[in-house]
C-alpha positions in Angstrom: 0.0 0.0 0.0 1.2 3.5 -0.9 0.0 6.5 1.0 1.0 10.1 0.6 0.0 13.1 2.7 0.9 16.6 1.6 0.0 19.3 4.1 0.4 23.1 4.0 2.5 23.1 0.9 2.9 26.2 -1.3 4.4 25.9 -4.8 5.0 28.7 -7.2 5.7 27.7 -10.8 7.0 24.4 -9.7 6.8 21.3 -12.0 7.2 18.0 -10.1 6.2 14.4 -10.8 5.4 12.1 -8.0 5.5 8.6 -9.6 4.2 5.9 -7.3 5.1 3.2 -9.8 8.9 3.7 -10.0 9.6 3.8 -6.2 10.0 7.6 -6.1 8.7 8.9 -2.8 7.3 5.4 -2.0 5.8 5.3 1.5 6.8 8.9 2.0 4.8 11.5 4.0 5.1 15.2 3.6 3.8 16.3 7.0 2.9 19.6 8.6 5.7 21.0 10.8 6.2 24.1 12.8 5.7 27.0 10.4 7.9 29.5 12.2 10.9 27.2 12.5 10.7 26.0 8.9 9.4 29.1 7.1 12.5 29.3 4.8 13.0 25.6 4.2 12.7 24.4 0.6 12.0 21.0 -0.9 15.0 20.1 -3.0 15.0 18.1 -6.2 17.1 15.5 -4.4 14.4 15.1 -1.8 11.7 14.4 -4.4 13.8 11.9 -6.4 15.2 10.1 -3.5 14.2 6.5 -2.9 15.1 6.9 0.7 12.5 9.6 1.3 10.7 7.8 4.1 9.7 10.9 6.0 10.0 14.3 4.4 8.9 17.1 6.6 8.5 20.5 4.9 6.3 23.6 4.6 6.2 26.5 2.3 7.8 24.9 -0.8 8.7 27.9 -2.9 10.4 28.4 -6.3 11.0 24.7 -6.8 11.8 23.3 -10.3 11.3 24.8 -13.7 9.7 28.2 -14.1 7.3 29.6 -16.6 10.1 31.2 -18.6 9.8 29.4 -21.9 13.1 27.7 -21.4 11.9 24.4 -19.8 9.5 21.8 -21.1 8.1 20.5 -17.8 4.7 22.2 -18.1 2.7 20.6 -15.4 3.1 21.9 -11.9 2.5 18.5 -10.1 1.6 15.1 -11.5 0.6 12.2 -9.3 1.0 9.1 -11.4 -0.2 5.5 -10.5 -0.7 6.3 -6.9 -3.0 4.3 -4.6 -4.5 5.7 -1.4 -3.4 9.2 -2.0 -4.3 12.2 0.1 -3.4 15.8 -0.9 -4.5 18.7 1.2 -3.9 22.4 1.8 -1.9 22.7 -1.4 -1.4 26.1 -3.1 -0.1 26.5 -6.6 0.3 29.8 -8.5 1.2 30.6 -12.1 2.2 27.2 -13.5 3.2 26.9 -17.1 0.2 24.7 -17.8 -1.8 22.3 -15.6 -1.7 22.8 -11.9 -2.4 19.3 -10.5 -2.7 16.2 -12.6 -4.0 12.9 -11.2 -3.0 10.2 -13.7 -3.9 6.5 -13.4 -4.5 6.8 -9.6 -6.9 5.0 -7.3 -8.5 6.0 -4.0 -7.6 9.7 -3.9 -8.7 12.5 -1.6 -7.8 16.0 -2.6 -9.0 18.8 -0.3 -8.4 22.5 0.4 -6.5 23.2 -2.8 -6.0 26.8 -4.0 -4.9 27.0 -7.6 -4.4 30.3 -9.4 -3.3 31.4 -12.8 -4.1 34.5 -15.0 -7.5 34.4 -16.7 -5.9 34.5 -20.2 -3.3 31.9 -19.6 -3.9 28.9 -22.0 -4.1 25.2 -20.9 -3.8 26.0 -17.2 -6.3 23.4 -16.1 -6.7 23.5 -12.3 -7.4 19.8 -11.5 -7.0 17.3 -14.3 -8.3 13.8 -13.7 -7.1 11.1 -16.2 -7.5 7.3 -15.8 -8.3 7.7 -12.1 -10.8 5.8 -10.1 -12.4 6.7 -6.8 -11.3 10.3 -6.3 -12.9 12.9 -4.1 -12.1 16.6 -4.6 -13.3 18.8 -1.8 -13.4 22.4 -0.6 -11.1 23.9 -3.3 -10.7 27.2 -5.0 -9.6 27.3 -8.7 -9.1 30.5 -10.6 -7.4 29.8 -13.9 -7.3 30.3 -17.7 -8.7 26.9 -18.6 -10.9 24.2 -17.0 -11.2 24.5 -13.2 -11.7 20.7 -13.2 -11.3 18.5 -16.3 -12.2 14.8 -16.2 -11.0 12.6 -19.1 -10.7 9.1 -20.4 -10.6 6.2 -17.9 -11.9 8.1 -15.0 -14.8 6.8 -12.9 -16.3 7.3 -9.4 -15.3 11.0 -9.4 -16.8 13.3 -6.7 -16.2 17.1 -6.5 -17.9 19.0 -3.6 -17.5 22.5 -2.3 -15.8 23.9 -5.4 -15.3 27.6 -6.1 -14.5 28.1 -9.8 -13.7 31.2 -11.8 -12.4 32.7 -13.8 -11.7 29.8 -16.2 -13.6 27.4 -18.5 -15.8 25.8 -15.8 -16.1 22.1 -14.9 -15.6 19.9 -17.9 -15.9 16.2 -18.7 -13.8 15.7 -21.8 -12.9 16.3 -24.4 -13.5 12.6 -25.3 -13.2 10.7 -28.5 -10.6 12.8 -30.3 -9.0 11.2 -33.4 -11.4 8.2 -33.3 -10.4 7.2 -29.7 -12.6 5.0 -27.5 -13.0 6.9 -24.3 -14.9 6.2 -21.1 -16.0 8.3 -18.2 -18.6 7.2 -15.7 -20.1 7.9 -12.2 -19.3 11.6 -11.8 -20.9 13.7 -9.1 -20.4 17.5 -8.8 -22.3 18.6 -5.7 -22.0 22.1 -4.4 -20.1 24.5 -6.6 -20.0 28.3 -7.1 -19.0 29.2 -10.7 -18.4 32.8 -11.6 -17.2 34.7 -14.7 -16.3 31.6 -16.7 -16.6 30.8 -20.4 -18.5 27.6 -19.5 -20.2 26.3 -16.4 -21.0 22.6 -16.5 -19.7 21.1 -19.8 -19.5 17.7 -21.5 -17.6 17.8 -24.7 -16.9 15.0 -27.2 -15.5 14.8 -30.7 -17.3 13.2 -33.7 -15.8 9.9 -34.8 -14.9 8.6 -31.4 -16.6 5.9 -29.4 -17.2 4.9 -25.8 -19.4 6.8 -23.3 -19.8 9.5 -20.7 -22.5 8.2 -18.4 -24.1 8.4 -15.0 -23.2 12.0 -14.4 -24.9 14.3 -11.8 -24.5 18.1 -11.4 -26.4 19.4 -8.4 -26.5 22.3 -6.0 -24.6 24.7 -8.3 -24.8 28.5 -8.4 -23.5 30.4 -11.4 -22.9 34.1 -11.9 -22.1 35.7 -15.2 -21.3 32.5 -17.0 -21.2 32.4 -20.8 -22.5 28.9 -21.3 -23.9 27.7 -17.9 -25.0 24.2 -19.1 -23.6 22.7 -22.3 -23.4 19.2 -23.9 -21.4 19.4 -27.1 -21.1 16.1 -29.0 -19.7 18.0 -32.0 -16.8 19.5 -30.2 -14.1 21.0 -32.6 -11.3 23.2 -31.5 -9.5 23.6 -34.8 -9.7 26.5 -37.2 -11.3 24.6 -40.1 -14.7 22.9 -39.6 -14.5 19.3 -38.5 -16.0 16.7 -40.8 -19.2 14.9 -39.9 -18.6 11.4 -38.6 -20.9 8.4 -38.2 -19.7 7.4 -34.7 -19.7 9.3 -31.5 -19.1 9.0 -27.7 -22.5 8.1 -26.2 -23.7 10.6 -23.6 -26.3 9.2 -21.3 -27.9 9.4 -17.8 -27.0 13.0 -17.1 -28.8 14.8 -14.3 -28.9 18.6 -13.6 -30.5 19.3 -10.2 -30.8 22.5 -8.2 -28.9 24.7 -10.7 -29.5 28.4 -10.6 -27.8 31.7 -11.6 -27.2 34.1 -14.4 -25.9 33.6 -18.0 -23.7 36.2 -19.6 -24.9 35.0 -23.0 -28.4 34.7 -24.5 -28.3 30.9 -24.5 -28.0 29.5 -21.0 -28.5 25.9 -22.0 -27.1 24.3 -25.1 -27.5 20.6 -25.9 -25.8 19.9 -29.3 -26.1 16.1 -29.4 -25.0 13.7 -32.1 -27.4 12.8 -34.9 -26.2 9.2 -34.9 -25.7 8.7 -31.2 -28.1 11.3 -29.6 -27.9 12.1 -25.9 -30.0 9.8 -23.7 -31.5 10.1 -20.3 -30.8 13.9 -19.7 -32.8 15.1 -16.7 -33.5 18.6 -15.5 -34.8 19.1 -12.0 -35.2 22.6 -10.5 -33.0 24.4 -13.0 -33.4 28.2 -13.1 -31.1 30.3 -15.2 -31.7 33.9 -16.3 -29.9 36.5 -18.4 -28.2 39.5 -17.0 -30.4 42.1 -15.3 -33.2 39.5 -15.0 -33.7 39.1 -18.8 -35.0 35.8 -20.1 -32.4 33.3 -21.3 -32.8 30.7 -24.0 -32.1 27.0 -24.5 -31.1 25.3 -27.7 -31.6 21.6 -28.0 -30.6 19.3 -30.9 -31.0 15.5 -31.0 -32.3 14.8 -27.5 -35.5 14.6 -25.5 -35.2 16.2 -22.1 -36.8 14.8 -19.0 -38.3 17.7 -17.0 -38.8 16.3 -13.5 -40.5 19.4 -12.0 -42.2 22.5 -13.3 -39.5 24.8 -12.2 -37.3 24.7 -15.2 -36.1 27.8 -17.0 -35.3 28.2 -19.8 -36.9 25.3 -21.6 -36.1 23.8 -25.0 -38.5 24.9 -27.8 -41.2 22.3 -28.6 
């Protein structure tokens, strides 16, 4: 069993990789120590790479590793790879080159009290990236960035995010999935309790045409949004290239998605956009107590293609045209 604890750690532009598969930091603990006595202590590269790191004690990790100066190619602040029974808490990261925290092929993860910050216009600076990871709980964290606050991609299942403050950024995203014909799978995702403000998207599922697999059993509930451009969006025709993407016959299936107790304001006229595949349309999309308005109380709109929504209660606004 491998178990890591990271407490009261502050990193500034600090790429590091904790690989639980190659014995680096195996059975190590980064524990809270007296702040006054250790305020100037730094975590060295030797400490991180050491196979003898049985008990590292540090606080206020500062200016470690490569910096965002364009002269290094280590773009992710921290990657946890192939870790089991991992706990990360009270972690602060500011101004990474790209992703802040990446959980890759991990199991049984608890991440809490993270504070992740990057400029609003900084590209590819996802806050928390979850890839191939099972049984992960993300709690009570603040993400202000230039890309997705949380991104969940292929191979991830049993993902919970609670008590999330997001914005600026691109919101909370599942995907993208199915790029270049890939078979991608994401399932059993719960986002419960989030405040999203000033983002380009709110709650987003995005898949490419031509892929396969599924994004299923997903619940977004108890979410408040303020001044969000696309508060609710499912895009099965995602395309981020300059030229239009060609229509494809296959697609990642999106099914069993619930939006419950969602309210707030949309910065754009369209507050809900469901752009589903013509060949693999969205299935089992449920709206329950969803109320989104435009700025200054103006009415917002919904656009809906290739799906039939299940309205569980009368309090739904906006609604798809009949």
